[in-house]
N, C-alpha and C positions, 0 to 999 in steps of 0.2 A: 301245494299251498303244502306246511306242518306246522301243526296246532300245537305247540311248546306250554304241558301244563305246566302248574306250579307245585314243588316241593309238598309232599304229604298228599293231595289230589284224593280221594277214597278213591275205594276200587268200582264201588255202581256209582257217581259221579259219571268216571271213568268210559265204563259201556255209557251210560249216558248223554254222554257229550258224543260218543266214537257214532250210540244212531240220530241224533237229532242231525248231526252236520250229512249225514248219509241222505237222513229222507228231508232234510231242508235241502240240501242241494242236488242230492245224483251219486254221489260221489259212492268213490269204494274208499275207506278208512282202515288204513291201518293202525295195529300198536306197535308201538317200539321202542323198546326200556333199556335207557338205558343207564348209567352206572352214577347220575343227579340225575337227570329226566325222563318223564314223561311222554314218546312224543306221540303227535298222531300224523299222520302221514295221509293226504286227501290225494288220491288219483283217481282225475278226470279230468274235464274240463273244468279251468276255473278259471276258467284270464277274464269270466262278466263277472266273477265273486268281488262285491265288499268288504275285505276284511277287515276292518274295522263293525260288518253283521257279526264275524265273527268270535269276534276280542268279548259286544256283548251280547255274545250266547252262554256264560257259563263266568263269575268270579273268579275259576275257578284255574281259566284260562289266560298264560303270565307273555308269549307273543306267536302272533302270526305271520307267518313271512313264505315267499312264493321261492320259490325254486329254477332257480335261471340256468343250469345243467340240462340241458336237451336231456341224461342218465339221471332223471330222478329217484328210484331206489337206489341206487346206485352214487350218489352224490354223497358230498363230506354232510353238506346243505345237510339231506333227509335227520340225520340220528344225530343234527342240531350239534360237529365240530366232533363227536364223536369219535372213535371207533368202535370198525362192531371184531364178534370176534372167532371163530368157526373150532367147535369143540367135538370132536371125535372120537370114537368110544373103540380100543380096542381091549385086545386079551391083558394087558399089561396100562389099564390104565386108559385115563380121557387123558387125550391128547389135545390139547390149549395149543392154534395156532394164531396170533392178531400180536401188533404190538403193544402191549401190555401184557409180554409171555412170553416166555427163554426164546430163542431161536429153534430149530425145531429142523432136523437134515433127513434127508430119505434120498437111499441110496440103493442100488443093485443095479443088474444088466437093461442095455439097451430091449432083450430080448429072450423069454425065456427059454431056454435050448431045451436043459432034459429038464430030469428033476436029482437028480447029484450037487448040477451047480449051482440050481436055484436052494436049494438049501440052506446048502453051504456058503454062501454069499448071501444069505440070507443071518447065521452067526456069525457070520465076523463082521456086520452091517450094524450089524445090534450091538458086539462087543466092541467098537470105537464110539455108539452111541445114535445111533441113527433110532432114529420113532420109524419109519416105514422105508417097508420096500418094495419099488418102484419095479417095477418087466414085462412089458408089454407081450401082452397073449397074441392079436391083431396091428401091427405092424402097417404103417400106413409106407410106402416106401413113393419116391419119383419114378424106377422103373417098373414097368409091369411083372418084369423076370428074376425083379431081388429078393431073397427072403420076406415071405410075406407072417411071417408067421407063425406058431402052431394051433391059434384059436382055444376054441372050447376044454380043450386036451393040455393046454396051456393051466390054462384058471386050472382045473385041479393039481397040478402044479403049488401054483400060489397058493390055492388054499392048502395042501400039505406043510408049505415055505410057516407060512401059519399059524399050520396049528406044529412047529417040531419052534417056532422063538415066542412068537405073542404080539410081533412085528404086525400092524394095520402097514394094507396092501392099496397105492395103485399100479393101478392101469387102464387100461385109453379103452374108451366106447368110442366106434368109428361108425355102426350104420345099430340107428333104433333096433332092427330087428337082436340083436347082440345084444339090450341092454339086462333085459334078465337076468340071464345067465352071465354079466357081465357084472352087476348089479349086487348077484348074493354068492358075490367073490369079496368083490375092492367095496374098500371102508371109504373112499374116495373113487370118483369114477374125472378120470381126464380124459378131458377133452385136446385133439393135438390142437398143431398150426395149419393143415391146414384145413381142418373143421370149423375155425371160430367161427366165422358167416356161417354157414349150417344150419340156416333160424331151425328146421324143422328140427335139428335138432336139439339145438337148444335148447329150444319146447318141451322135448322133450327128457330131458335132467332135469330143468326146472318144474317139471308135473312128481318127480320121484321126491323121497328127500336125504342121498345121500350126499355128503358135500360132493364140489364137485371142484376143477382145479386147471384149469382155464387157461389156453396159452394161448400167449398173444400172435396172430397172427404173422407171416416172416417180410410183411407187405405191409403189417397192419396198423392204422395212425391212434394216437392212444382215444382218442376219438373214439376211433372203429372199434378197439377193441370194449373197451368202457361200456357201447352200447348195445353190445353182445356179450355182455354179462346181465343187461339189463331185459332182457329176452331171459335169464333166469329166475332173478330173481321176481321178474310182471308176469313168470307163471307160478309160480306159487314157493322154490326153495330160495330163503339166503342166504345158506351158506357155500359162498365162494368164495375162492384161493384166484387171483390172480398168478400166473405165472409169468416173470420176462423169461425169455428164449433165448434172444439174438434175431437181431432185423437181416435181410437185405442192405445192402446196403451197394453207394461200387467198387471195389475190394472183398474182394475172396479170392485171394491169393494166397496173402499168407491165416486167413482167419476164416471157419464155415460162414461166418455171419458177424455182425459188431452186434458187443453184447449193448444194452443201451440200458445202462447200470444211470443211468441223469432218470428214470422211469422214474425211481425209490422217491424221490423226491417229493415231483410231479402227481404222482397216483397221490400222496402225503394229504398234499395239498388239493385232491379231486374224488378222494370217494374214501371210504370209511371199511373198505376191505382188504383184509389180509395181502400180501405181498410175499412172493417166491422168484426167488432169480435161479437162472439154471445155467452156470456157469460152460457147462462138461458140452449141452449146444451150440451154446453162444459164441463158445472160439473154436470145436471141432479137432481141438487140440489136447490132449490130457495130460503135457507141461505148458500148457496156460494156465488153465484148470484151478489151481491151489494162486495167484494172483490176484483173482477174477474173483474167490471167495472168500479171501482174508478181502477187497476191496467193496466185495456185496454188507457186510457185516461190517463196514466203516458206514457205507449209505443208512445203513438202518436198515436189510432186511429184515422180515418176518421166520424166513425158512430156505433152506437151497436144498438140492435135485442137483447128486450129483450122481455120471455112472461110474462103477466100479464090474469089473469080469473080469475072475480065474484069471483067466489070460487072451487078454483083448488081441493081438496076436491070430487067434483065431475065434473071434468072436462070429453072430453069423450078423451082429450086424454092430455101427457105430466104435468097431476097436480103437480107432485112433482117438476116439477122445473119453476113454474106460481107464480109468486107472485099478494099481491092479489091486489086492486085499490090503496090504503092505505098506503101499500108499496112499492107503486111504487112512489107515493105522496112523499113517505120520502128519497128513492130513486132519486128521479131528484133533492130534490135540494141539497144532498152530489153531486149529481156529480156535480152541479154546480161550488160545492167548490171547486174540483179537476180539474173542467174541465176552470175554472174563472185563477186557477197556469198559468193554460201553456199558456195563452191567444190563449181559444179555444170554447169559452163554449159560446151561444147567446140564446141561452133558456134558458125561462125567468124560474128565480124560484123561488118557493113554498115560503112562510113565515120561516120561519125558523122558529117558531115554531109549526111548522107540524111533 
């Protein structure tokens, strides 16, 4: 259930109501401060609680509503219809991700290969307007014989790239044992598609305070995806970004996955969490990435993740879906044109001659 307080409710009254609800009904009470309202979420068994009893608890209570969705904290109802934002501190300043802010671009290679490669790629994507560098230190691969990433040593190379550019770092966590090392470097911790329902891992990242990028599982329904996010929020971390990266359907001949862009309006109606689209994994082919990036911007995404490699033909992983830095420069300019039409583009565009 959520308890919506009237505008101007004094802070001491908010505290009194919260403590009263907790003591009277044995629930956990979480406060959410929106743009216009203060909302108290009652977490626990509320099935037998009479809404009118709560309504009469204080004259500062405006409305009491039941959250019908199984994902309570993730539900848009939980914030009384308002969107949330994730704020990520970086060396270049705070980056805001959410539907009330300009679109954020994340770019970089699938895997960290060596220092020169990751630092130079970071410089190139920053010049084109990216706010974050993506790069895998630990790589989940279908084959046990495929390149698995360089592990902790690659984290040091990501740190070097951040030192050189000030970009925020997004990198994947696969094993809870690696969380301290990953959290030391990452500004946003990525949970990949294969770990979307690794509930023990979700609880671990929920118990720490770095923002979490939760990729949709390759065969996951929207409800399953949102319930995975609920695990993270239930553990205490409200800073979750949902990333659509393509799902597995019956046709894999022409594209690696089916990029589900219809998920953007669906998620907007269901959840307050920010949305990111990954057209690189979503298609698996670099030539399809621009079209899907344009479509994602038009559909209302909050962020984009795009793979960029200085020499895709020699990439140790996911070369076919990676753009060259030159292609990314062109894409950044073209995205800015569409982004300006939607009113959500603040990334500095390159010259029209690119």
